[in-house]
ZAFIZA-774721 format. One record per residue (C-alpha): z, x, y; residue in three letters. Coordinates in nm, 3 decimals, padded with zeros to 5 digits. Each point is the difference from the previous one (the first is absolute). Example, Ala and Ser with C-alpha at 12.3 -4.5 7.8 and 13.67 -1.06 7.14 Angstrom:
<rs>
(r (00.780; 01.230; -00.450); 'Ala')
(r (-00.066; 00.137; 00.344); 'Ser')
</rs>
This chain:
<rs>
(r (00.595; -24.329; -08.538); 'Met')
(r (-00.295; 00.180; 00.160); 'Ser')
(r (-00.095; 00.363; -00.037); 'Phe')
(r (00.060; 00.070; 00.373); 'Ala')
(r (00.355; -00.135; -00.011); 'Ser')
(r (00.085; 00.239; -00.283); 'Glu')
(r (-00.131; 00.307; 00.187); 'Leu')
(r (00.177; -00.044; 00.333); 'Trp')
(r (00.293; 00.230; -00.103); 'Pro')
(r (-00.249; 00.278; -00.072); 'Leu')
(r (-00.165; -00.051; 00.339); 'Gly')
(r (00.338; -00.004; 00.177); 'Ala')
(r (00.101; 00.321; -00.179); 'Tyr')
(r (-00.329; 00.168; 00.098); 'Phe')
(r (00.050; -00.106; 00.363); 'Leu')
(r (00.359; 00.134; 00.007); 'Val')
(r (-00.116; 00.333; -00.146); 'Val')
(r (-00.280; 00.035; 00.259); 'Val')
(r (00.238; -00.087; 00.287); 'Ile')
(r (00.261; 00.253; -00.122); 'Leu')
(r (-00.270; 00.264; -00.036); 'Met')
(r (-00.121; -00.057; 00.357); 'Val')
(r (00.359; 00.009; 00.135); 'Ile')
(r (00.081; 00.326; -00.182); 'Ile')
(r (-00.322; 00.168; 00.116); 'Leu')
(r (00.056; -00.116; 00.359); 'Ala')
(r (00.360; 00.125; 00.002); 'Leu')
(r (-00.111; 00.331; -00.146); 'Ser')
(r (-00.260; 00.037; 00.274); 'Tyr')
(r (00.240; -00.095; 00.280); 'Val')
(r (00.303; 00.197; -00.119); 'Leu')
(r (-00.178; 00.297; -00.158); 'Gly')
(r (-00.015; 00.347; 00.148); 'Glu')
(r (-00.314; 00.122; 00.169); 'Arg')
(r (-00.049; 00.370; 00.027); 'His')
(r (-00.293; 00.235; -00.022); 'Lys')
(r (00.088; 00.354; -00.090); 'Glu')
(r (-00.207; 00.278; -00.148); 'His')
(r (00.090; -00.072; -00.364); 'Ala')
(r (00.022; -00.381; 00.025); 'Thr')
(r (-00.343; -00.069; -00.144); 'Gly')
(r (00.004; 00.273; -00.265); 'Glu')
(r (00.088; -00.070; -00.363); 'Pro')
(r (00.338; 00.124; -00.114); 'Tyr')
(r (00.057; 00.119; -00.353); 'Glu')
(r (00.358; 00.115; -00.066); 'Ala')
(r (-00.001; 00.244; 00.290); 'Gly')
(r (-00.279; 00.211; -00.145); 'Ala')
(r (-00.272; 00.108; 00.242); 'Pro')
(r (-00.345; -00.147; -00.054); 'Ile')
(r (-00.231; 00.247; -00.170); 'Ile')
(r (-00.367; -00.072; -00.054); 'Gly')
(r (-00.168; -00.334; -00.043); 'Ser')
(r (00.118; -00.303; -00.191); 'Ala')
(r (-00.351; -00.031; -00.136); 'Arg')
(r (00.019; 00.299; -00.234); 'Gln')
(r (-00.130; -00.027; -00.355); 'Arg')
(r (00.244; 00.015; -00.286); 'Leu')
(r (-00.070; 00.148; -00.338); 'Asn')
(r (-00.099; -00.253; -00.266); 'Ala')
(r (00.282; 00.132; -00.219); 'Arg')
(r (00.248; -00.144; 00.247); 'Phe')
(r (-00.141; -00.344; -00.064); 'Tyr')
(r (-00.002; 00.059; -00.376); 'Leu')
(r (00.367; 00.092; -00.005); 'Val')
(r (00.082; -00.299; 00.222); 'Ala')
(r (-00.191; -00.228; -00.235); 'Met')
(r (00.177; 00.146; -00.306); 'Phe')
(r (00.333; -00.057; 00.174); 'Phe')
(r (-00.083; -00.365; 00.067); 'Val')
(r (-00.114; -00.054; -00.360); 'Val')
(r (00.307; 00.161; -00.155); 'Phe')
(r (00.231; -00.168; 00.250); 'Asp')
(r (-00.149; -00.336; -00.095); 'Leu')
(r (00.065; 00.082; -00.363); 'Glu')
(r (00.366; 00.056; 00.089); 'Ala')
(r (00.008; -00.358; 00.129); 'Val')
(r (-00.130; -00.124; -00.337); 'Phe')
(r (00.269; 00.201; -00.181); 'Ile')
(r (00.267; -00.144; 00.230); 'Leu')
(r (-00.125; -00.353; -00.071); 'Ala')
(r (00.019; 00.077; -00.372); 'Trp')
(r (00.355; 00.130; 00.040); 'Ala')
(r (00.105; -00.326; 00.162); 'Leu')
(r (-00.138; -00.199; -00.293); 'Ala')
(r (00.079; 00.246; -00.279); 'Ala')
(r (00.245; -00.214; -00.200); 'Arg')
(r (-00.213; -00.314; -00.026); 'Pro')
(r (-00.303; 00.212; -00.096); 'Leu')
(r (00.180; 00.157; -00.294); 'Gly')
(r (-00.145; 00.272; -00.218); 'Trp')
(r (-00.357; -00.106; 00.064); 'Ala')
(r (00.047; 00.059; 00.373); 'Gly')
(r (00.168; 00.333; -00.071); 'Tyr')
(r (-00.294; 00.119; -00.211); 'Ile')
(r (-00.246; -00.120; 00.265); 'Glu')
(r (00.178; 00.190; 00.278); 'Ile')
(r (00.007; 00.313; -00.217); 'Leu')
(r (-00.377; -00.029; -00.043); 'Ile')
(r (-00.039; -00.061; 00.376); 'Phe')
(r (00.210; 00.308; 00.087); 'Ile')
(r (-00.191; 00.201; -00.260); 'Gly')
(r (-00.331; -00.091; 00.165); 'Val')
(r (00.147; 00.094; 00.340); 'Leu')
(r (00.117; 00.336; -00.131); 'Leu')
(r (-00.340; 00.062; -00.160); 'Ala')
(r (-00.170; -00.078; 00.333); 'Ala')
(r (00.240; 00.231; 00.185); 'Leu')
(r (-00.058; 00.283; -00.248); 'Val')
(r (-00.377; -00.053; 00.028); 'Tyr')
(r (00.013; 00.013; 00.381); 'Leu')
(r (00.213; 00.312; -00.019); 'Trp')
(r (-00.238; 00.170; -00.247); 'Lys')
(r (-00.316; -00.070; 00.204); 'Val')
(r (00.172; 00.132; 00.313); 'Gly')
(r (-00.001; -00.324; 00.195); 'Ala')
(r (00.358; 00.066; 00.110); 'Leu')
(r (-00.069; 00.355; 00.117); 'Asp')
(r (00.036; 00.062; 00.372); 'Trp')
(r (-00.196; 00.324; -00.017); 'Gly')
(r (-00.334; 00.063; 00.164); 'Ser')
(r (-00.254; -00.245; -00.144); 'Pro')
(r (-00.319; 00.209; 00.027); 'Thr')
(r (00.092; 00.365; 00.012); 'Ser')
(r (00.293; 00.209; -00.102); 'Glu')
(r (00.087; 00.350; 00.112); 'Ile')
(r (00.089; 00.220; -00.294); 'Arg')
(r (00.106; 00.361; 00.006); 'Lys')
(r (-00.159; 00.243; -00.239); 'Arg')
(r (00.205; 00.255; -00.175); 'Ser')
(r (-00.107; 00.262; 00.256); 'Asn')
(r (00.133; -00.208; 00.291); 'Gly')
(r (-00.338; -00.117; 00.141); 'Val')
(r (-00.015; -00.371; 00.077); 'Glu')
(r (-00.281; -00.201; -00.153); 'Glu')
(r (-00.103; -00.352; 00.095); 'Ile')
(r (-00.120; -00.204; -00.296); 'Ser')
(r (-00.173; -00.335; 00.032); 'Glu')
</rs>
């Protein structure tokens, strides 16, 4: 049996997919609505009016918190996988997951202590003196 005779089902499948795609796009073009109103070309975000540019800079702390979320969320996946295999792993697996969770808690406490999870102002903070005058400290 030749290599080409084994691949003809894949080629037929690819051809059927391309034909269906062309038919669906053509029907969408023919049957679809065409209208040009004032707000047709503008982005829509939950009914909120557009304010400012989409190209604004975000604080680096936003990215830090997002990265911490991804890391700790991934760790939750590891804990779930351990929970599914907890019985076959026995006491050794239990001790290992306790060490794993301990390291996670230590990392979380460290991040908390260094202020990585603070949403306050990163460079300056306005503090009031006892006499009511505001002071900006860097």
